Structures are given as structure tokens and as C-alpha cells.
A tleap script that builds the chain and sets N, CA, C and O, in Angstrom:
source leaprc.protein.ff14SB
mol = sequence {
  NMET ALA ALA GLN SER THR ALA LEU VAL ILE
  ASN LEU ASP GLN LEU GLY LYS ASP ASP ILE
  GLU MET VAL GLY GLY LYS ASN ALA SER LEU
  GLY GLU MET ILE SER HIE LEU SER ASP LEU
  GLY VAL SER VAL PRO GLY GLY PHE ALA THR
  THR SER ASN ALA PHE ASN ARG CPHE
}
set mol.1.N position { 34.849 -95.911 109.295 }
set mol.1.CA position { 34.291 -96.253 110.578 }
set mol.1.C position { 33.448 -95.122 111.146 }
set mol.1.O position { 32.429 -95.374 111.789 }
set mol.2.N position { 33.843 -93.925 110.925 }
set mol.2.CA position { 33.079 -92.738 111.322 }
set mol.2.C position { 32.251 -92.947 112.583 }
set mol.2.O position { 31.062 -93.260 112.523 }
set mol.3.N position { 32.892 -92.769 113.701 }
set mol.3.CA position { 32.234 -92.941 115.000 }
set mol.3.C position { 31.173 -91.864 115.216 }
set mol.3.O position { 31.036 -90.936 114.419 }
set mol.4.N position { 30.433 -92.005 116.300 }
set mol.4.CA position { 29.338 -91.082 116.606 }
set mol.4.C position { 29.833 -89.642 116.674 }
set mol.4.O position { 30.838 -89.356 117.325 }
set mol.5.N position { 29.129 -88.742 116.006 }
set mol.5.CA position { 29.580 -87.355 115.923 }
set mol.5.C position { 29.274 -86.545 117.173 }
set mol.5.O position { 29.807 -85.447 117.327 }
set mol.6.N position { 28.435 -87.049 118.069 }
set mol.6.CA position { 28.111 -86.305 119.286 }
set mol.6.C position { 28.826 -86.850 120.520 }
set mol.6.O position { 28.696 -86.286 121.607 }
set mol.7.N position { 29.565 -87.921 120.369 }
set mol.7.CA position { 30.232 -88.547 121.507 }
set mol.7.C position { 31.345 -87.658 122.057 }
set mol.7.O position { 31.956 -86.879 121.326 }
set mol.8.N position { 31.596 -87.790 123.356 }
set mol.8.CA position { 32.680 -87.059 123.998 }
set mol.8.C position { 33.934 -87.916 124.107 }
set mol.8.O position { 35.053 -87.406 124.051 }
set mol.9.N position { 33.736 -89.229 124.263 }
set mol.9.CA position { 34.830 -90.187 124.391 }
set mol.9.C position { 34.478 -91.401 123.534 }
set mol.9.O position { 33.331 -91.848 123.532 }
set mol.10.N position { 35.455 -91.932 122.809 }
set mol.10.CA position { 35.224 -93.088 121.947 }
set mol.10.C position { 36.378 -94.071 122.118 }
set mol.10.O position { 37.540 -93.668 122.158 }
set mol.11.N position { 36.057 -95.367 122.220 }
set mol.11.CA position { 37.090 -96.392 122.292 }
set mol.11.C position { 37.892 -96.413 120.998 }
set mol.11.O position { 37.342 -96.215 119.914 }
set mol.12.N position { 39.190 -96.654 121.116 }
set mol.12.CA position { 40.054 -96.650 119.929 }
set mol.12.C position { 39.639 -97.700 118.911 }
set mol.12.O position { 39.802 -97.491 117.709 }
set mol.13.N position { 39.108 -98.822 119.371 }
set mol.13.CA position { 38.739 -99.874 118.423 }
set mol.13.C position { 37.510 -99.515 117.580 }
set mol.13.O position { 37.136 -100.269 116.682 }
set mol.14.N position { 36.895 -98.391 117.860 }
set mol.14.CA position { 35.759 -97.923 117.072 }
set mol.14.C position { 36.150 -96.808 116.100 }
set mol.14.O position { 35.297 -96.266 115.398 }
set mol.15.N position { 37.424 -96.473 116.062 }
set mol.15.CA position { 37.889 -95.353 115.234 }
set mol.15.C position { 38.582 -95.827 113.972 }
set mol.15.O position { 39.071 -96.954 113.892 }
set mol.16.N position { 38.613 -94.948 112.996 }
set mol.16.CA position { 39.317 -95.214 111.748 }
set mol.16.C position { 39.707 -93.911 111.077 }
set mol.16.O position { 39.551 -92.830 111.645 }
set mol.17.N position { 40.209 -94.028 109.877 }
set mol.17.CA position { 40.732 -92.864 109.163 }
set mol.17.C position { 39.674 -91.805 108.889 }
set mol.17.O position { 40.011 -90.639 108.686 }
set mol.18.N position { 38.408 -92.186 108.881 }
set mol.18.CA position { 37.335 -91.212 108.647 }
set mol.18.C position { 37.054 -90.329 109.867 }
set mol.18.O position { 36.251 -89.399 109.784 }
set mol.19.N position { 37.705 -90.613 110.994 }
set mol.19.CA position { 37.451 -89.892 112.234 }
set mol.19.C position { 38.532 -88.878 112.586 }
set mol.19.O position { 38.563 -88.379 113.711 }
set mol.20.N position { 39.412 -88.569 111.652 }
set mol.20.CA position { 40.548 -87.680 111.929 }
set mol.20.C position { 40.093 -86.321 112.455 }
set mol.20.O position { 40.662 -85.819 113.424 }
set mol.21.N position { 39.095 -85.728 111.845 }
set mol.21.CA position { 38.649 -84.397 112.286 }
set mol.21.C position { 38.090 -84.422 113.695 }
set mol.21.O position { 38.164 -83.419 114.404 }
set mol.22.N position { 37.533 -85.549 114.114 }
set mol.22.CA position { 36.898 -85.633 115.423 }
set mol.22.C position { 37.882 -85.995 116.541 }
set mol.22.O position { 37.725 -85.530 117.669 }
set mol.23.N position { 38.909 -86.829 116.239 }
set mol.23.CA position { 39.797 -87.304 117.297 }
set mol.23.C position { 41.278 -87.077 117.011 }
set mol.23.O position { 42.125 -87.401 117.843 }
set mol.24.N position { 41.595 -86.527 115.849 }
set mol.24.CA position { 42.992 -86.286 115.503 }
set mol.24.C position { 43.612 -87.473 114.782 }
set mol.24.O position { 43.100 -88.592 114.827 }
set mol.25.N position { 44.701 -87.206 114.134 }
set mol.25.CA position { 45.362 -88.219 113.319 }
set mol.25.C position { 45.943 -89.380 114.089 }
set mol.25.O position { 45.839 -90.525 113.649 }
set mol.26.N position { 46.551 -89.113 115.227 }
set mol.26.CA position { 47.185 -90.186 115.987 }
set mol.26.C position { 46.157 -91.177 116.514 }
set mol.26.O position { 46.355 -92.388 116.416 }
set mol.27.N position { 45.056 -90.670 117.073 }
set mol.27.CA position { 44.018 -91.566 117.581 }
set mol.27.C position { 43.344 -92.338 116.454 }
set mol.27.O position { 43.074 -93.531 116.597 }
set mol.28.N position { 43.071 -91.673 115.340 }
set mol.28.CA position { 42.470 -92.363 114.204 }
set mol.28.C position { 43.406 -93.448 113.673 }
set mol.28.O position { 42.952 -94.527 113.291 }
set mol.29.N position { 44.696 -93.170 113.650 }
set mol.29.CA position { 45.670 -94.158 113.191 }
set mol.29.C position { 45.740 -95.353 114.132 }
set mol.29.O position { 45.862 -96.492 113.681 }
set mol.30.N position { 45.665 -95.103 115.430 }
set mol.30.CA position { 45.642 -96.224 116.380 }
set mol.30.C position { 44.411 -97.092 116.145 }
set mol.30.O position { 44.497 -98.318 116.220 }
set mol.31.N position { 43.271 -96.473 115.862 }
set mol.31.CA position { 42.069 -97.237 115.549 }
set mol.31.C position { 42.250 -98.091 114.309 }
set mol.31.O position { 41.819 -99.243 114.274 }
set mol.32.N position { 42.888 -97.529 113.292 }
set mol.32.CA position { 43.173 -98.286 112.066 }
set mol.32.C position { 44.105 -99.458 112.371 }
set mol.32.O position { 43.894 -100.568 111.883 }
set mol.33.N position { 45.126 -99.210 113.171 }
set mol.33.CA position { 46.071 -100.275 113.517 }
set mol.33.C position { 45.379 -101.403 114.256 }
set mol.33.O position { 45.623 -102.574 113.965 }
set mol.34.N position { 44.516 -101.069 115.211 }
set mol.34.CA position { 43.788 -102.094 115.955 }
set mol.34.C position { 42.925 -102.912 114.993 }
set mol.34.O position { 42.884 -104.139 115.084 }
set mol.35.N position { 42.243 -102.242 114.082 }
set mol.35.CA position { 41.346 -102.930 113.141 }
set mol.35.C position { 42.085 -103.867 112.192 }
set mol.35.O position { 41.604 -104.960 111.893 }
set mol.36.N position { 43.252 -103.438 111.720 }
set mol.36.CA position { 43.928 -104.193 110.671 }
set mol.36.C position { 45.043 -105.108 111.161 }
set mol.36.O position { 45.363 -106.091 110.492 }
set mol.37.N position { 45.638 -104.813 112.300 }
set mol.37.CA position { 46.798 -105.584 112.720 }
set mol.37.C position { 46.526 -106.594 113.828 }
set mol.37.O position { 47.312 -107.522 114.021 }
set mol.38.N position { 45.439 -106.429 114.550 }
set mol.38.CA position { 45.137 -107.348 115.652 }
set mol.38.C position { 44.976 -108.782 115.149 }
set mol.38.O position { 45.440 -109.722 115.794 }
set mol.39.N position { 44.326 -108.948 114.012 }
set mol.39.CA position { 44.133 -110.291 113.450 }
set mol.39.C position { 45.444 -110.930 113.015 }
set mol.39.O position { 45.526 -112.150 112.876 }
set mol.40.N position { 46.459 -110.121 112.803 }
set mol.40.CA position { 47.773 -110.635 112.390 }
set mol.40.C position { 48.679 -110.923 113.586 }
set mol.40.O position { 49.833 -111.318 113.419 }
set mol.41.N position { 48.146 -110.722 114.797 }
set mol.41.CA position { 48.920 -110.996 115.997 }
set mol.41.C position { 49.736 -109.825 116.512 }
set mol.41.O position { 50.489 -109.977 117.474 }
set mol.42.N position { 49.603 -108.669 115.898 }
set mol.42.CA position { 50.325 -107.486 116.353 }
set mol.42.C position { 49.564 -106.893 117.534 }
set mol.42.O position { 48.362 -106.644 117.444 }
set mol.43.N position { 50.254 -106.673 118.621 }
set mol.43.CA position { 49.628 -106.142 119.825 }
set mol.43.C position { 49.603 -104.614 119.781 }
set mol.43.O position { 50.646 -103.961 119.747 }
set mol.44.N position { 48.414 -104.072 119.783 }
set mol.44.CA position { 48.219 -102.624 119.804 }
set mol.44.C position { 47.457 -102.305 121.083 }
set mol.44.O position { 46.400 -102.887 121.323 }
set mol.45.N position { 47.969 -101.394 121.910 }
set mol.45.CA position { 47.296 -101.117 123.178 }
set mol.45.C position { 45.906 -100.526 122.961 }
set mol.45.O position { 45.700 -99.705 122.067 }
set mol.46.N position { 44.964 -100.950 123.785 }
set mol.46.CA position { 43.618 -100.389 123.743 }
set mol.46.C position { 43.599 -99.031 124.423 }
set mol.46.O position { 44.594 -98.603 125.008 }
set mol.47.N position { 42.497 -98.381 124.343 }
set mol.47.CA position { 42.380 -97.086 124.991 }
set mol.47.C position { 41.169 -96.345 124.475 }
set mol.47.O position { 40.262 -96.936 123.889 }
set mol.48.N position { 41.164 -95.051 124.698 }
set mol.48.CA position { 40.051 -94.219 124.255 }
set mol.48.C position { 40.581 -92.874 123.810 }
set mol.48.O position { 41.711 -92.494 124.116 }
set mol.49.N position { 39.741 -92.164 123.081 }
set mol.49.CA position { 40.096 -90.831 122.602 }
set mol.49.C position { 39.015 -89.858 123.036 }
set mol.49.O position { 37.825 -90.170 122.976 }
set mol.50.N position { 39.429 -88.686 123.471 }
set mol.50.CA position { 38.456 -87.624 123.680 }
set mol.50.C position { 38.257 -86.929 122.343 }
set mol.50.O position { 39.194 -86.797 121.555 }
set mol.51.N position { 37.043 -86.491 122.097 }
set mol.51.CA position { 36.707 -85.922 120.794 }
set mol.51.C position { 36.777 -84.399 120.801 }
set mol.51.O position { 36.895 -83.770 121.853 }
set mol.52.N position { 36.702 -83.833 119.624 }
set mol.52.CA position { 36.646 -82.382 119.523 }
set mol.52.C position { 35.365 -81.847 120.165 }
set mol.52.O position { 35.340 -80.707 120.627 }
set mol.53.N position { 34.301 -82.656 120.201 }
set mol.53.CA position { 33.078 -82.261 120.918 }
set mol.53.C position { 33.356 -82.062 122.399 }
set mol.53.O position { 32.855 -81.115 123.006 }
set mol.54.N position { 34.156 -82.954 122.985 }
set mol.54.CA position { 34.509 -82.817 124.397 }
set mol.54.C position { 35.281 -81.521 124.627 }
set mol.54.O position { 35.016 -80.796 125.586 }
set mol.55.N position { 36.226 -81.236 123.754 }
set mol.55.CA position { 36.998 -80.001 123.865 }
set mol.55.C position { 36.084 -78.784 123.789 }
set mol.55.O position { 36.174 -77.880 124.620 }
set mol.56.N position { 35.213 -78.765 122.799 }
set mol.56.CA position { 34.319 -77.616 122.612 }
set mol.56.C position { 33.313 -77.462 123.748 }
set mol.56.O position { 32.939 -76.347 124.108 }
set mol.57.N position { 32.885 -78.576 124.302 }
set mol.57.CA position { 31.874 -78.528 125.368 }
set mol.57.C position { 32.458 -78.066 126.692 }
set mol.57.O position { 31.801 -77.346 127.443 }
set mol.58.N position { 33.698 -78.477 126.987 }
set mol.58.CA position { 34.281 -78.147 128.284 }
set mol.58.C position { 35.392 -77.138 128.126 }
set mol.58.O position { 36.006 -76.737 129.115 }
savepdb mol mol.pdb
quit
């Protein structure tokens, strides 16, 4: 999924395992869960992740 590399905040539904370095493992895993489990009826809470760019910038 590799979300935008310059973004400061990204919705969880746009994240995946390729985004671990940018948003951390837990946020990337939530993105994977939303992508793969929502169609199966599993409820995964929505949300957003702040990126390492946000940390470095502020």
C-alpha cells in the first residue's frame, strides 16, 4: 500500500505492511486488518496515524 512518503497524517485504511517504517508496526497492522477483515464482517475501528515525517518536522 505504501502511503504518501511526505504526509504527516494518514488514515488507517490507506496503510499496509509496506508502511511500517513510516507509521510503526501497530498502525501498519491495523491498516492490514481493515483491508483484509472488513469484507469478512470483522469490525476494526477506523482512525489515523501520525507519520515519522510529522515527528521529524515538529
